[in-house]
N, C-alpha and C positions, 0 to 999 in steps of 0.2 A: 155211468149215466144210465137210467132206466128207460128203455125204449119200448113202445107198444107196437110190436111187429104185426099185430092182427089188424091194425088200422092202416088205410092208405097214407103214404107220406110217413113222417115220423113225428112223434110227440114225446114230450118229457114234462117233468114237473120242476118247479122252482127248487124244491128240496133236492131233487136228483142232480140239479146243476151245481149244488153246493156253493152258492154265491157267497162271496167274502167281501169284507171291507179291507182295503189296502191303504197303507200309510202314504199320503200324498202331501205335497207342499214342501217348500224349502226348509222350514223349521228354523232353529236357532243355530247360527254358525259357531257360537261359543261352545256348543256341545262338542265340536271337533277341536277347536283351537285351545280350549282349556286343558287338553291332554299333554300339552308341550310345556315343560318346565323352563323357567328362565335360565336355570343352571346348565341345561343340556342343549337348548335351542335358542336361536336368534329369531326375534320377531320384528317385522318391519311393516308398518302401515304406510302406503304411498299416498300421493296426492289425489288419487282416484278413490281412496278408501279401500283398495285391494289389500289383502293381508298376505304376507310372505313369511313362511316359517322355514328355517333350515337348521339342520343339525350342526353342531360346532365343527365337525370334521368336513362338512359340506357335501356329504354323500346322500342325505335325505332332503327333499324339498316338498313343501306343500304350498300351493297358491290358492287363495280364495278370491274369486272374482264375481261379486254379487250381480254385476251388470254385464257379465260376459268378459272373456279374456281378450285383451288387445293383441294384435299381431295376426299371424296366419297368412293366408294367400294374399300377396301384394299388400301386406301390412294393414289389411282391413280388420274389422272386429270379428272375433270368433264368438258370436253372441250366445251360442248354446253351451259353451264350456264355462262352468262355474267353479269347479274344483279340479286341480291338477296335483297329482302325487307322483314324484319321481324318485327312484333310488338308483344311484350310480353304481355300475357294476365294477368288477375287478378286471385284471389282465386276463383271467381265465374264465370268468363267468359274466355274461352280459347283465346289465341292469334292466329296469323296466319303468314304464310310465303308465299311469291310470288317469283317466279323465272322467268326470261326472258332469252332467248338465246343471244348469242354474236352478232347476226345479227339483233336483234330487234331494230327498229328505236328508237333513244334516245327520240324523241318527244313523242312517245307512253308511254315510261317509265316515262317521265316528267309529262305527264297528270295524270298517276296513282299516282305518288308521290304528285302532287299538291292536288289531291282529298284526299289522306290520311292525308296530313298536314292540310287541311281545317277542318278535324274532330277533331283535337287535341285541347285541352283546358287546360290552367294552372289550377292546383288544389288550 
């Protein structure tokens, strides 16, 4: 950032701030869900229109909750959680869980899912 130290206070220009446009908005959930083949993954759409995807071996789970995930503290709604990804660990290595908000762009979640899927290998 370019500052003019000769003036009292500080000043800068819009160009020096390097303003950017950032991807915002939920986008299209199918951008994520389409990555899962019927042969390797089970797809379930429940009565709330939430989508659940799991690997055939049960170690990978993706949940899409467009209106927020049910459950949480005292079974209240977890309104900010729109995506949940979980991978079950093994006896020697722990698994992990990742959650994204309902307004996280689907393209970002899609990139994370693609990276996770690229690390999976048949045994």
